[in-house]
N, C-alpha and C positions, 0 to 999 in steps of 0.2 A: 530546470526541475527543483526539489526543495524535498531533500532527503531526512527520512524522520524516523525509520528503524537499521540498526546495522546488523543481521546474523550472520556471524561467523564470515564475514565478504560477501551475506548477500545482503545489500543496500535496497533496502523500499524505500523509499520515494511519490511525493505528489507527481504525477506526469505534465500538466497544467495547471497554474495560475488561475485561481476561483472561476474554476469552470464546474458546471455538475451536469450528469452525473460527476461525480467526486473520479476520477481517473486514478490507479493507483501502478507503478511500474519497479518490480524487481529485478535488480541488477547483478551476473558475474559476469565480468570480464564480458567477452559481446556477444551472447544473450541472454536476453531479457522475455518477461512475460507479460503484459496487463491484466486487468481488474477493472469492472466497475462499478461503482457504488450507486443510486440512482435510489429514488424517492419514490410512492404512491400512496398517495393523501394522508400524508406525514408520518407515515414508516417506510424502514426499509427495505426495499429491495434485494433477494438473496445476490450476493454476486457476483457481476456474470464473465465469464473469461471472452477476453478478446485475441482471434488469436494473430500471431504474430510471425515474422519470418525466421528467426535464430531462437526461439524458444527455451527455457531452461531446461536442465536433466528433470527426471522424475524425481529423483529428492528435494534436490532445488522449491521445483514448481509446488510438490506436497508441502513443504515449509512454509511458503510465499503463500499458501491457500489455510495453512492454519494458523497463519498471524495475522490472516486477516476474517478468519474466525474468530478470533478466540477476541481480536484487539476491535473488533468495529465501531465500536461506541467511541473506543478514546482516538482512535481513527478518526474518526467524523469530528472532536472537541477538538483536536489538533488542526483542521482542516478547517473550521471557523477559529481560532485563534493564531493559524498561520494568518489567513489570507483578508479574514474579515476584521478582529479586531490587529492585527499588523504588531502580536508579538514576536518578538522573537522565538526560536527555538534547535534547542542545541538536539543534533542525534541522539539515541539512544541505542550504546551497546548493549543486544542482549546476549548476556551469557550462560544462559539454563537452557537444554535440549528440551525444543517442545516433544510431548508424547504425542 
């Protein structure tokens, strides 16, 4: 997994390397949730939640969803930079509360 964001201890990362659809995972402790971002006819599809066993609590799940909604184009750019172009990436620590 390649971590990309740290939102108050909620770690968001790419779940698998160089796979489509793009799989994002958010984890806090033993709880995690996963979303996929796919493409159709060159356009971004709506992110889809993939149910797991130990899902995040409501507050973390809402934050994860907001991070994806607010940063989907940046997430795709990061995926391209990391997996296609082989660039290094530092985890971005987000220190502002989401609205």
